[in-house]
mmCIF file of the N, C-alpha and C atoms, coordinates in Angstrom:
data_MODEL
# 
_entry.id   MODEL 
# 
loop_
_atom_site.group_PDB 
_atom_site.id 
_atom_site.type_symbol 
_atom_site.label_atom_id 
_atom_site.label_alt_id 
_atom_site.label_comp_id 
_atom_site.label_asym_id 
_atom_site.label_entity_id 
_atom_site.label_seq_id 
_atom_site.pdbx_PDB_ins_code 
_atom_site.Cartn_x 
_atom_site.Cartn_y 
_atom_site.Cartn_z 
_atom_site.occupancy 
_atom_site.B_iso_or_equiv 
_atom_site.pdbx_formal_charge 
_atom_site.auth_seq_id 
_atom_site.auth_comp_id 
_atom_site.auth_asym_id 
_atom_site.auth_atom_id 
_atom_site.pdbx_PDB_model_num 
ATOM 1   N N  . MET A 1 1  ? -7.385 11.316 28.599 1.00 0.00 ? 1  MET A N  1 
ATOM 2   C CA . MET A 1 1  ? -7.933 11.023 27.290 1.00 0.00 ? 1  MET A CA 1 
ATOM 3   C C  . MET A 1 1  ? -6.826 11.155 26.262 1.00 0.00 ? 1  MET A C  1 
ATOM 4   N N  . THR A 1 2  ? -6.720 10.164 25.419 1.00 0.00 ? 2  THR A N  1 
ATOM 5   C CA . THR A 1 2  ? -5.729 10.227 24.354 1.00 0.00 ? 2  THR A CA 1 
ATOM 6   C C  . THR A 1 2  ? -6.381 10.770 23.094 1.00 0.00 ? 2  THR A C  1 
ATOM 7   N N  . MET A 1 3  ? -5.603 11.542 22.384 1.00 0.00 ? 3  MET A N  1 
ATOM 8   C CA . MET A 1 3  ? -6.084 12.142 21.137 1.00 0.00 ? 3  MET A CA 1 
ATOM 9   C C  . MET A 1 3  ? -5.715 11.236 19.963 1.00 0.00 ? 3  MET A C  1 
ATOM 10  N N  . SER A 1 4  ? -6.586 11.190 18.978 1.00 0.00 ? 4  SER A N  1 
ATOM 11  C CA . SER A 1 4  ? -6.274 10.416 17.777 1.00 0.00 ? 4  SER A CA 1 
ATOM 12  C C  . SER A 1 4  ? -5.334 11.233 16.896 1.00 0.00 ? 4  SER A C  1 
ATOM 13  N N  . ALA A 1 5  ? -4.638 10.540 16.018 1.00 0.00 ? 5  ALA A N  1 
ATOM 14  C CA . ALA A 1 5  ? -3.736 11.221 15.091 1.00 0.00 ? 5  ALA A CA 1 
ATOM 15  C C  . ALA A 1 5  ? -4.516 12.187 14.198 1.00 0.00 ? 5  ALA A C  1 
ATOM 16  N N  . ALA A 1 6  ? -5.722 11.806 13.818 1.00 0.00 ? 6  ALA A N  1 
ATOM 17  C CA . ALA A 1 6  ? -6.534 12.674 12.952 1.00 0.00 ? 6  ALA A CA 1 
ATOM 18  C C  . ALA A 1 6  ? -6.868 13.992 13.647 1.00 0.00 ? 6  ALA A C  1 
ATOM 19  N N  . ILE A 1 7  ? -7.234 13.918 14.909 1.00 0.00 ? 7  ILE A N  1 
ATOM 20  C CA . ILE A 1 7  ? -7.542 15.143 15.656 1.00 0.00 ? 7  ILE A CA 1 
ATOM 21  C C  . ILE A 1 7  ? -6.291 16.011 15.769 1.00 0.00 ? 7  ILE A C  1 
ATOM 22  N N  . CYS A 1 8  ? -5.165 15.369 16.080 1.00 0.00 ? 8  CYS A N  1 
ATOM 23  C CA . CYS A 1 8  ? -3.916 16.128 16.220 1.00 0.00 ? 8  CYS A CA 1 
ATOM 24  C C  . CYS A 1 8  ? -3.524 16.802 14.913 1.00 0.00 ? 8  CYS A C  1 
ATOM 25  N N  . ARG A 1 9  ? -3.639 16.088 13.803 1.00 0.00 ? 9  ARG A N  1 
ATOM 26  C CA . ARG A 1 9  ? -3.287 16.663 12.494 1.00 0.00 ? 9  ARG A CA 1 
ATOM 27  C C  . ARG A 1 9  ? -4.256 17.799 12.123 1.00 0.00 ? 9  ARG A C  1 
ATOM 28  N N  . THR A 1 10 ? -5.522 17.654 12.469 1.00 0.00 ? 10 THR A N  1 
ATOM 29  C CA . THR A 1 10 ? -6.486 18.730 12.210 1.00 0.00 ? 10 THR A CA 1 
ATOM 30  C C  . THR A 1 10 ? -6.121 19.974 12.997 1.00 0.00 ? 10 THR A C  1 
ATOM 31  N N  . GLN A 1 11 ? -5.794 19.793 14.268 1.00 0.00 ? 11 GLN A N  1 
ATOM 32  C CA . GLN A 1 11 ? -5.403 20.935 15.092 1.00 0.00 ? 11 GLN A CA 1 
ATOM 33  C C  . GLN A 1 11 ? -4.101 21.556 14.598 1.00 0.00 ? 11 GLN A C  1 
ATOM 34  N N  . GLU A 1 12 ? -3.174 20.719 14.157 1.00 0.00 ? 12 GLU A N  1 
ATOM 35  C CA . GLU A 1 12 ? -1.918 21.229 13.602 1.00 0.00 ? 12 GLU A CA 1 
ATOM 36  C C  . GLU A 1 12 ? -2.205 22.113 12.386 1.00 0.00 ? 12 GLU A C  1 
ATOM 37  N N  . ALA A 1 13 ? -3.084 21.647 11.502 1.00 0.00 ? 13 ALA A N  1 
ATOM 38  C CA . ALA A 1 13 ? -3.426 22.420 10.301 1.00 0.00 ? 13 ALA A CA 1 
ATOM 39  C C  . ALA A 1 13 ? -4.083 23.749 10.663 1.00 0.00 ? 13 ALA A C  1 
ATOM 40  N N  . ILE A 1 14 ? -4.951 23.735 11.661 1.00 0.00 ? 14 ILE A N  1 
ATOM 41  C CA . ILE A 1 14 ? -5.606 24.972 12.102 1.00 0.00 ? 14 ILE A CA 1 
ATOM 42  C C  . ILE A 1 14 ? -4.564 25.965 12.605 1.00 0.00 ? 14 ILE A C  1 
ATOM 43  N N  . GLN A 1 15 ? -3.634 25.478 13.415 1.00 0.00 ? 15 GLN A N  1 
ATOM 44  C CA . GLN A 1 15 ? -2.613 26.368 13.967 1.00 0.00 ? 15 GLN A CA 1 
ATOM 45  C C  . GLN A 1 15 ? -1.653 26.866 12.890 1.00 0.00 ? 15 GLN A C  1 
ATOM 46  N N  . LEU A 1 16 ? -1.325 26.019 11.918 1.00 0.00 ? 16 LEU A N  1 
ATOM 47  C CA . LEU A 1 16 ? -0.468 26.459 10.814 1.00 0.00 ? 16 LEU A CA 1 
ATOM 48  C C  . LEU A 1 16 ? -1.153 27.557 10.000 1.00 0.00 ? 16 LEU A C  1 
ATOM 49  N N  . ASP A 1 17 ? -2.460 27.401 9.802  1.00 0.00 ? 17 ASP A N  1 
ATOM 50  C CA . ASP A 1 17 ? -3.218 28.424 9.088  1.00 0.00 ? 17 ASP A CA 1 
ATOM 51  C C  . ASP A 1 17 ? -3.197 29.745 9.860  1.00 0.00 ? 17 ASP A C  1 
ATOM 52  N N  . LEU A 1 18 ? -3.387 29.652 11.166 1.00 0.00 ? 18 LEU A N  1 
ATOM 53  C CA . LEU A 1 18 ? -3.316 30.864 11.995 1.00 0.00 ? 18 LEU A CA 1 
ATOM 54  C C  . LEU A 1 18 ? -1.932 31.490 11.936 1.00 0.00 ? 18 LEU A C  1 
ATOM 55  N N  . ALA A 1 19 ? -0.896 30.649 11.950 1.00 0.00 ? 19 ALA A N  1 
ATOM 56  C CA . ALA A 1 19 ? 0.476  31.158 11.909 1.00 0.00 ? 19 ALA A CA 1 
ATOM 57  C C  . ALA A 1 19 ? 0.748  31.911 10.609 1.00 0.00 ? 19 ALA A C  1 
ATOM 58  N N  . LYS A 1 20 ? 0.073  31.526 9.539  1.00 0.00 ? 20 LYS A N  1 
ATOM 59  C CA . LYS A 1 20 ? 0.255  32.210 8.250  1.00 0.00 ? 20 LYS A CA 1 
ATOM 60  C C  . LYS A 1 20 ? -0.585 33.474 8.139  1.00 0.00 ? 20 LYS A C  1 
ATOM 61  N N  . ASN A 1 21 ? -1.791 33.445 8.673  1.00 0.00 ? 21 ASN A N  1 
ATOM 62  C CA . ASN A 1 21 ? -2.767 34.492 8.377  1.00 0.00 ? 21 ASN A CA 1 
ATOM 63  C C  . ASN A 1 21 ? -3.093 35.445 9.513  1.00 0.00 ? 21 ASN A C  1 
ATOM 64  N N  . GLU A 1 22 ? -2.565 35.185 10.685 1.00 0.00 ? 22 GLU A N  1 
ATOM 65  C CA . GLU A 1 22 ? -2.860 36.047 11.833 1.00 0.00 ? 22 GLU A CA 1 
ATOM 66  C C  . GLU A 1 22 ? -2.172 37.402 11.644 1.00 0.00 ? 22 GLU A C  1 
ATOM 67  N N  . PRO A 1 23 ? -2.878 38.499 11.825 1.00 0.00 ? 23 PRO A N  1 
ATOM 68  C CA . PRO A 1 23 ? -2.261 39.816 11.602 1.00 0.00 ? 23 PRO A CA 1 
ATOM 69  C C  . PRO A 1 23 ? -1.244 40.209 12.685 1.00 0.00 ? 23 PRO A C  1 
ATOM 70  N N  . LEU A 1 24 ? -1.362 39.662 13.885 1.00 0.00 ? 24 LEU A N  1 
ATOM 71  C CA . LEU A 1 24 ? -0.450 40.047 14.961 1.00 0.00 ? 24 LEU A CA 1 
ATOM 72  C C  . LEU A 1 24 ? 0.719  39.064 15.059 1.00 0.00 ? 24 LEU A C  1 
ATOM 73  N N  . GLU A 1 25 ? 1.920  39.607 15.076 1.00 0.00 ? 25 GLU A N  1 
ATOM 74  C CA . GLU A 1 25 ? 3.123  38.775 15.064 1.00 0.00 ? 25 GLU A CA 1 
ATOM 75  C C  . GLU A 1 25 ? 3.198  37.831 16.261 1.00 0.00 ? 25 GLU A C  1 
ATOM 76  N N  . ASN A 1 26 ? 2.907  38.332 17.456 1.00 0.00 ? 26 ASN A N  1 
ATOM 77  C CA . ASN A 1 26 ? 3.020  37.466 18.634 1.00 0.00 ? 26 ASN A CA 1 
ATOM 78  C C  . ASN A 1 26 ? 2.026  36.300 18.562 1.00 0.00 ? 26 ASN A C  1 
ATOM 79  N N  . ARG A 1 27 ? 0.866  36.531 18.008 1.00 0.00 ? 27 ARG A N  1 
ATOM 80  C CA . ARG A 1 27 ? -0.111 35.442 17.866 1.00 0.00 ? 27 ARG A CA 1 
ATOM 81  C C  . ARG A 1 27 ? 0.333  34.447 16.791 1.00 0.00 ? 27 ARG A C  1 
ATOM 82  N N  . ARG A 1 28 ? 1.022  34.940 15.743 1.00 0.00 ? 28 ARG A N  1 
ATOM 83  C CA . ARG A 1 28 ? 1.570  34.030 14.729 1.00 0.00 ? 28 ARG A CA 1 
ATOM 84  C C  . ARG A 1 28 ? 2.609  33.110 15.355 1.00 0.00 ? 28 ARG A C  1 
ATOM 85  N N  . LYS A 1 29 ? 3.464  33.679 16.219 1.00 0.00 ? 29 LYS A N  1 
ATOM 86  C CA . LYS A 1 29 ? 4.495  32.873 16.880 1.00 0.00 ? 29 LYS A CA 1 
ATOM 87  C C  . LYS A 1 29 ? 3.871  31.825 17.793 1.00 0.00 ? 29 LYS A C  1 
ATOM 88  N N  . ILE A 1 30 ? 2.856  32.215 18.528 1.00 0.00 ? 30 ILE A N  1 
ATOM 89  C CA . ILE A 1 30 ? 2.173  31.272 19.421 1.00 0.00 ? 30 ILE A CA 1 
ATOM 90  C C  . ILE A 1 30 ? 1.530  30.149 18.606 1.00 0.00 ? 30 ILE A C  1 
ATOM 91  N N  . ALA A 1 31 ? 0.883  30.504 17.507 1.00 0.00 ? 31 ALA A N  1 
ATOM 92  C CA . ALA A 1 31 ? 0.237  29.500 16.654 1.00 0.00 ? 31 ALA A CA 1 
ATOM 93  C C  . ALA A 1 31 ? 1.273  28.556 16.043 1.00 0.00 ? 31 ALA A C  1 
ATOM 94  N N  . ALA A 1 32 ? 2.416  29.090 15.629 1.00 0.00 ? 32 ALA A N  1 
ATOM 95  C CA . ALA A 1 32 ? 3.472  28.238 15.060 1.00 0.00 ? 32 ALA A CA 1 
ATOM 96  C C  . ALA A 1 32 ? 3.983  27.257 16.117 1.00 0.00 ? 32 ALA A C  1 
ATOM 97  N N  . GLY A 1 33 ? 4.154  27.733 17.331 1.00 0.00 ? 33 GLY A N  1 
ATOM 98  C CA . GLY A 1 33 ? 4.573  26.847 18.418 1.00 0.00 ? 33 GLY A CA 1 
ATOM 99  C C  . GLY A 1 33 ? 3.542  25.784 18.712 1.00 0.00 ? 33 GLY A C  1 
ATOM 100 N N  . ALA A 1 34 ? 2.290  26.177 18.705 1.00 0.00 ? 34 ALA A N  1 
ATOM 101 C CA . ALA A 1 34 ? 1.203  25.218 18.951 1.00 0.00 ? 34 ALA A CA 1 
ATOM 102 C C  . ALA A 1 34 ? 1.160  24.159 17.849 1.00 0.00 ? 34 ALA A C  1 
ATOM 103 N N  . ALA A 1 35 ? 1.403  24.584 16.611 1.00 0.00 ? 35 ALA A N  1 
ATOM 104 C CA . ALA A 1 35 ? 1.404  23.635 15.494 1.00 0.00 ? 35 ALA A CA 1 
ATOM 105 C C  . ALA A 1 35 ? 2.492  22.583 15.685 1.00 0.00 ? 35 ALA A C  1 
ATOM 106 N N  . LYS A 1 36 ? 3.661  23.001 16.162 1.00 0.00 ? 36 LYS A N  1 
ATOM 107 C CA . LYS A 1 36 ? 4.749  22.052 16.409 1.00 0.00 ? 36 LYS A CA 1 
ATOM 108 C C  . LYS A 1 36 ? 4.358  21.036 17.484 1.00 0.00 ? 36 LYS A C  1 
ATOM 109 N N  . VAL A 1 37 ? 3.713  21.522 18.521 1.00 0.00 ? 37 VAL A N  1 
ATOM 110 C CA . VAL A 1 37 ? 3.284  20.622 19.599 1.00 0.00 ? 37 VAL A CA 1 
ATOM 111 C C  . VAL A 1 37 ? 2.251  19.628 19.081 1.00 0.00 ? 37 VAL A C  1 
ATOM 112 N N  . TRP A 1 38 ? 1.289  20.103 18.302 1.00 0.00 ? 38 TRP A N  1 
ATOM 113 C CA . TRP A 1 38 ? 0.279  19.194 17.739 1.00 0.00 ? 38 TRP A CA 1 
ATOM 114 C C  . TRP A 1 38 ? 0.928  18.168 16.813 1.00 0.00 ? 38 TRP A C  1 
ATOM 115 N N  . ALA A 1 39 ? 1.948  18.588 16.050 1.00 0.00 ? 39 ALA A N  1 
ATOM 116 C CA . ALA A 1 39 ? 2.645  17.648 15.158 1.00 0.00 ? 39 ALA A CA 1 
ATOM 117 C C  . ALA A 1 39 ? 3.325  16.550 15.964 1.00 0.00 ? 39 ALA A C  1 
ATOM 118 N N  . ARG A 1 40 ? 3.940  16.917 17.074 1.00 0.00 ? 40 ARG A N  1 
ATOM 119 C CA . ARG A 1 40 ? 4.586  15.915 17.932 1.00 0.00 ? 40 ARG A CA 1 
ATOM 120 C C  . ARG A 1 40 ? 3.553  14.965 18.528 1.00 0.00 ? 40 ARG A C  1 
ATOM 121 N N  . GLU A 1 41 ? 2.451  15.521 18.970 1.00 0.00 ? 41 GLU A N  1 
ATOM 122 C CA . GLU A 1 41 ? 1.386  14.675 19.524 1.00 0.00 ? 41 GLU A CA 1 
ATOM 123 C C  . GLU A 1 41 ? 0.842  13.729 18.456 1.00 0.00 ? 41 GLU A C  1 
ATOM 124 N N  . ALA A 1 42 ? 0.743  14.214 17.222 1.00 0.00 ? 42 ALA A N  1 
ATOM 125 C CA . ALA A 1 42 ? 0.253  13.367 16.123 1.00 0.00 ? 42 ALA A CA 1 
ATOM 126 C C  . ALA A 1 42 ? 1.200  12.208 15.879 1.00 0.00 ? 42 ALA A C  1 
ATOM 127 N N  . MET A 1 43 ? 2.503  12.471 15.940 1.00 0.00 ? 43 MET A N  1 
ATOM 128 C CA . MET A 1 43 ? 3.467  11.386 15.735 1.00 0.00 ? 43 MET A CA 1 
ATOM 129 C C  . MET A 1 43 ? 3.326  10.320 16.823 1.00 0.00 ? 43 MET A C  1 
ATOM 130 N N  . VAL A 1 44 ? 3.140  10.749 18.051 1.00 0.00 ? 44 VAL A N  1 
ATOM 131 C CA . VAL A 1 44 ? 2.946  9.800  19.146 1.00 0.00 ? 44 VAL A CA 1 
ATOM 132 C C  . VAL A 1 44 ? 1.652  9.009  18.919 1.00 0.00 ? 44 VAL A C  1 
ATOM 133 N N  . ALA A 1 45 ? 0.603  9.702  18.532 1.00 0.00 ? 45 ALA A N  1 
ATOM 134 C CA . ALA A 1 45 ? -0.682 9.034  18.282 1.00 0.00 ? 45 ALA A CA 1 
ATOM 135 C C  . ALA A 1 45 ? -0.576 8.050  17.115 1.00 0.00 ? 45 ALA A C  1 
ATOM 136 N N  . GLU A 1 46 ? 0.133  8.448  16.054 1.00 0.00 ? 46 GLU A N  1 
ATOM 137 C CA . GLU A 1 46 ? 0.299  7.555  14.905 1.00 0.00 ? 46 GLU A CA 1 
ATOM 138 C C  . GLU A 1 46 ? 1.058  6.299  15.313 1.00 0.00 ? 46 GLU A C  1 
ATOM 139 N N  . TRP A 1 47 ? 2.076  6.479  16.137 1.00 0.00 ? 47 TRP A N  1 
ATOM 140 C CA . TRP A 1 47 ? 2.838  5.332  16.620 1.00 0.00 ? 47 TRP A CA 1 
ATOM 141 C C  . TRP A 1 47 ? 1.921  4.404  17.437 1.00 0.00 ? 47 TRP A C  1 
ATOM 142 N N  . ARG A 1 48 ? 1.167  4.999  18.337 1.00 0.00 ? 48 ARG A N  1 
ATOM 143 C CA . ARG A 1 48 ? 0.266  4.223  19.197 1.00 0.00 ? 48 ARG A CA 1 
ATOM 144 C C  . ARG A 1 48 ? -0.780 3.501  18.358 1.00 0.00 ? 48 ARG A C  1 
ATOM 145 N N  . GLU A 1 49 ? -1.341 4.205  17.384 1.00 0.00 ? 49 GLU A N  1 
ATOM 146 C CA . GLU A 1 49 ? -2.414 3.627  16.567 1.00 0.00 ? 49 GLU A CA 1 
ATOM 147 C C  . GLU A 1 49 ? -1.913 2.557  15.604 1.00 0.00 ? 49 GLU A C  1 
ATOM 148 N N  . SER A 1 50 ? -0.630 2.578  15.291 1.00 0.00 ? 50 SER A N  1 
ATOM 149 C CA . SER A 1 50 ? -0.072 1.593  14.360 1.00 0.00 ? 50 SER A CA 1 
ATOM 150 C C  . SER A 1 50 ? 0.011  0.207  14.989 1.00 0.00 ? 50 SER A C  1 
ATOM 151 N N  . GLY A 1 51 ? -0.077 0.170  16.334 1.00 0.00 ? 51 GLY A N  1 
ATOM 152 C CA . GLY A 1 51 ? -0.028 -1.107 17.027 1.00 0.00 ? 51 GLY A CA 1 
ATOM 153 C C  . GLY A 1 51 ? 1.371  -1.667 17.171 1.00 0.00 ? 51 GLY A C  1 
ATOM 154 N N  . ARG A 1 52 ? 2.378  -0.870 16.866 1.00 0.00 ? 52 ARG A N  1 
ATOM 155 C CA . ARG A 1 52 ? 3.759  -1.337 17.009 1.00 0.00 ? 52 ARG A CA 1 
ATOM 156 C C  . ARG A 1 52 ? 4.071  -1.577 18.472 1.00 0.00 ? 52 ARG A C  1 
ATOM 157 N N  . LYS A 1 53 ? 4.954  -2.501 18.676 1.00 0.00 ? 53 LYS A N  1 
ATOM 158 C CA . LYS A 1 53 ? 5.423  -2.784 20.032 1.00 0.00 ? 53 LYS A CA 1 
ATOM 159 C C  . LYS A 1 53 ? 6.692  -1.983 20.256 1.00 0.00 ? 53 LYS A C  1 
ATOM 160 N N  . GLY A 1 54 ? 6.946  -1.668 21.487 1.00 0.00 ? 54 GLY A N  1 
ATOM 161 C CA . GLY A 1 54 ? 8.158  -0.932 21.809 1.00 0.00 ? 54 GLY A CA 1 
ATOM 162 C C  . GLY A 1 54 ? 7.812  0.413  22.405 1.00 0.00 ? 54 GLY A C  1 
ATOM 163 N N  . VAL A 1 55 ? 8.833  1.111  22.775 1.00 0.00 ? 55 VAL A N  1 
ATOM 164 C CA . VAL A 1 55 ? 8.650  2.386  23.453 1.00 0.00 ? 55 VAL A CA 1 
ATOM 165 C C  . VAL A 1 55 ? 8.951  3.520  22.491 1.00 0.00 ? 55 VAL A C  1 
ATOM 166 N N  . PHE A 1 56 ? 8.027  4.415  22.369 1.00 0.00 ? 56 PHE A N  1 
ATOM 167 C CA . PHE A 1 56 ? 8.197  5.630  21.574 1.00 0.00 ? 56 PHE A CA 1 
ATOM 168 C C  . PHE A 1 56 ? 7.821  6.774  22.497 1.00 0.00 ? 56 PHE A C  1 
ATOM 169 N N  . THR A 1 57 ? 8.802  7.500  22.939 1.00 0.00 ? 57 THR A N  1 
ATOM 170 C CA . THR A 1 57 ? 8.567  8.542  23.930 1.00 0.00 ? 57 THR A CA 1 
ATOM 171 C C  . THR A 1 57 ? 8.345  9.891  23.277 1.00 0.00 ? 57 THR A C  1 
ATOM 172 N N  . ARG A 1 58 ? 7.949  10.844 24.082 1.00 0.00 ? 58 ARG A N  1 
ATOM 173 C CA . ARG A 1 58 ? 7.811  12.208 23.594 1.00 0.00 ? 58 ARG A CA 1 
ATOM 174 C C  . ARG A 1 58 ? 9.163  12.743 23.123 1.00 0.00 ? 58 ARG A C  1 
ATOM 175 N N  . LEU A 1 59 ? 10.229 12.325 23.785 1.00 0.00 ? 59 LEU A N  1 
ATOM 176 C CA . LEU A 1 59 ? 11.560 12.743 23.353 1.00 0.00 ? 59 LEU A CA 1 
ATOM 177 C C  . LEU A 1 59 ? 11.844 12.232 21.951 1.00 0.00 ? 59 LEU A C  1 
ATOM 178 N N  . ASP A 1 60 ? 11.466 10.984 21.667 1.00 0.00 ? 60 ASP A N  1 
ATOM 179 C CA . ASP A 1 60 ? 11.625 10.452 20.315 1.00 0.00 ? 60 ASP A CA 1 
ATOM 180 C C  . ASP A 1 60 ? 10.866 11.308 19.306 1.00 0.00 ? 60 ASP A C  1 
ATOM 181 N N  . ALA A 1 61 ? 9.659  11.691 19.658 1.00 0.00 ? 61 ALA A N  1 
ATOM 182 C CA . ALA A 1 61 ? 8.845  12.517 18.767 1.00 0.00 ? 61 ALA A CA 1 
ATOM 183 C C  . ALA A 1 61 ? 9.495  13.881 18.559 1.00 0.00 ? 61 ALA A C  1 
ATOM 184 N N  . GLU A 1 62 ? 10.045 14.457 19.621 1.00 0.00 ? 62 GLU A N  1 
ATOM 185 C CA . GLU A 1 62 ? 10.689 15.762 19.505 1.00 0.00 ? 62 GLU A CA 1 
ATOM 186 C C  . GLU A 1 62 ? 11.925 15.701 18.630 1.00 0.00 ? 62 GLU A C  1 
ATOM 187 N N  . VAL A 1 63 ? 12.716 14.649 18.793 1.00 0.00 ? 63 VAL A N  1 
ATOM 188 C CA . VAL A 1 63 ? 13.918 14.493 17.969 1.00 0.00 ? 63 VAL A CA 1 
ATOM 189 C C  . VAL A 1 63 ? 13.530 14.308 16.509 1.00 0.00 ? 63 VAL A C  1 
ATOM 190 N N  . THR A 1 64 ? 12.525 13.480 16.264 1.00 0.00 ? 64 THR A N  1 
ATOM 191 C CA . THR A 1 64 ? 12.056 13.261 14.893 1.00 0.00 ? 64 THR A CA 1 
ATOM 192 C C  . THR A 1 64 ? 11.555 14.562 14.281 1.00 0.00 ? 64 THR A C  1 
ATOM 193 N N  . ALA A 1 65 ? 10.797 15.329 15.051 1.00 0.00 ? 65 ALA A N  1 
ATOM 194 C CA . ALA A 1 65 ? 10.280 16.606 14.558 1.00 0.00 ? 65 ALA A CA 1 
ATOM 195 C C  . ALA A 1 65 ? 11.422 17.586 14.282 1.00 0.00 ? 65 ALA A C  1 
ATOM 196 N N  . GLU A 1 66 ? 12.429 17.569 15.130 1.00 0.00 ? 66 GLU A N  1 
ATOM 197 C CA . GLU A 1 66 ? 13.567 18.473 14.933 1.00 0.00 ? 66 GLU A CA 1 
ATOM 198 C C  . GLU A 1 66 ? 14.308 18.136 13.639 1.00 0.00 ? 66 GLU A C  1 
ATOM 199 N N  . PHE A 1 67 ? 14.524 16.837 13.384 1.00 0.00 ? 67 PHE A N  1 
ATOM 200 C CA . PHE A 1 67 ? 15.173 16.437 12.138 1.00 0.00 ? 67 PHE A CA 1 
ATOM 201 C C  . PHE A 1 67 ? 14.337 16.847 10.925 1.00 0.00 ? 67 PHE A C  1 
ATOM 202 N N  . ALA A 1 68 ? 13.041 16.668 11.015 1.00 0.00 ? 68 ALA A N  1 
ATOM 203 C CA . ALA A 1 68 ? 12.156 17.050 9.914  1.00 0.00 ? 68 ALA A CA 1 
ATOM 204 C C  . ALA A 1 68 ? 12.189 18.549 9.691  1.00 0.00 ? 68 ALA A C  1 
ATOM 205 N N  . GLU A 1 69 ? 12.217 19.312 10.753 1.00 0.00 ? 69 GLU A N  1 
ATOM 206 C CA . GLU A 1 69 ? 12.268 20.769 10.649 1.00 0.00 ? 69 GLU A CA 1 
ATOM 207 C C  . GLU A 1 69 ? 13.587 21.216 10.012 1.00 0.00 ? 69 GLU A C  1 
ATOM 208 N N  . GLU A 1 70 ? 14.695 20.592 10.409 1.00 0.00 ? 70 GLU A N  1 
ATOM 209 C CA . GLU A 1 70 ? 15.989 20.928 9.820  1.00 0.00 ? 70 GLU A CA 1 
ATOM 210 C C  . GLU A 1 70 ? 16.005 20.597 8.333  1.00 0.00 ? 70 GLU A C  1 
ATOM 211 N N  . ALA A 1 71 ? 15.408 19.480 7.954  1.00 0.00 ? 71 ALA A N  1 
ATOM 212 C CA . ALA A 1 71 ? 15.342 19.106 6.542  1.00 0.00 ? 71 ALA A CA 1 
ATOM 213 C C  . ALA A 1 71 ? 14.511 20.123 5.762  1.00 0.00 ? 71 ALA A C  1 
ATOM 214 N N  . ASP A 1 72 ? 13.400 20.575 6.341  1.00 0.00 ? 72 ASP A N  1 
ATOM 215 C CA . ASP A 1 72 ? 12.573 21.594 5.692  1.00 0.00 ? 72 ASP A CA 1 
ATOM 216 C C  . ASP A 1 72 ? 13.343 22.896 5.535  1.00 0.00 ? 72 ASP A C  1 
ATOM 217 N N  . ASP A 1 73 ? 14.105 23.274 6.554  1.00 0.00 ? 73 ASP A N  1 
ATOM 218 C CA . ASP A 1 73 ? 14.912 24.494 6.478  1.00 0.00 ? 73 ASP A CA 1 
ATOM 219 C C  . ASP A 1 73 ? 15.945 24.401 5.359  1.00 0.00 ? 73 ASP A C  1 
ATOM 220 N N  . ARG A 1 74 ? 16.587 23.234 5.245  1.00 0.00 ? 74 ARG A N  1 
ATOM 221 C CA . ARG A 1 74 ? 17.583 23.059 4.169  1.00 0.00 ? 74 ARG A CA 1 
ATOM 222 C C  . ARG A 1 74 ? 16.919 23.167 2.803  1.00 0.00 ? 74 ARG A C  1 
ATOM 223 N N  . LYS A 1 75 ? 15.732 22.587 2.655  1.00 0.00 ? 75 LYS A N  1 
ATOM 224 C CA . LYS A 1 75 ? 15.017 22.667 1.376  1.00 0.00 ? 75 LYS A CA 1 
ATOM 225 C C  . LYS A 1 75 ? 14.680 24.118 1.033  1.00 0.00 ? 75 LYS A C  1 
ATOM 226 N N  . ARG A 1 76 ? 14.210 24.871 2.035  1.00 0.00 ? 76 ARG A N  1 
ATOM 227 C CA . ARG A 1 76 ? 13.872 26.283 1.806  1.00 0.00 ? 76 ARG A CA 1 
ATOM 228 C C  . ARG A 1 76 ? 15.105 27.079 1.405  1.00 0.00 ? 76 ARG A C  1 
ATOM 229 N N  . GLN A 1 77 ? 16.236 26.793 2.029  1.00 0.00 ? 77 GLN A N  1 
ATOM 230 C CA . GLN A 1 77 ? 17.462 27.507 1.716  1.00 0.00 ? 77 GLN A CA 1 
ATOM 231 C C  . GLN A 1 77 ? 17.934 27.191 0.306  1.00 0.00 ? 77 GLN A C  1 
ATOM 232 N N  . GLN A 1 78 ? 17.745 25.965 -0.129 1.00 0.00 ? 78 GLN A N  1 
ATOM 233 C CA . GLN A 1 78 ? 18.156 25.566 -1.474 1.00 0.00 ? 78 GLN A CA 1 
ATOM 234 C C  . GLN A 1 78 ? 17.291 26.205 -2.542 1.00 0.00 ? 78 GLN A C  1 
ATOM 235 N N  . THR A 1 79 ? 16.027 26.419 -2.246 1.00 0.00 ? 79 THR A N  1 
ATOM 236 C CA . THR A 1 79 ? 15.124 26.998 -3.237 1.00 0.00 ? 79 THR A CA 1 
ATOM 237 C C  . THR A 1 79 ? 15.155 28.519 -3.240 1.00 0.00 ? 79 THR A C  1 
ATOM 238 N N  . SER A 1 80 ? 15.785 29.117 -2.229 1.00 0.00 ? 80 SER A N  1 
ATOM 239 C CA . SER A 1 80 ? 15.839 30.584 -2.149 1.00 0.00 ? 80 SER A CA 1 
ATOM 240 C C  . SER A 1 80 ? 16.949 31.142 -3.008 1.00 0.00 ? 80 SER A C  1 
# 
């Protein structure tokens, strides 16, 4: 069964909320990791749902997510 981008983004938001508000550190880390996985799945789903032709692999999604994460880190460092 393939997941829709909307479902993936909803799950990502739930996990991000847990990562912020969970009282136990290890559970926050697990939730943050889960959020990253859901974000990657959402990118794959968005690509699939867009109807584009071509190959978009999980590796492509991981690389894209890594670049986005690095950009977010740079923004946080600039504002700190």
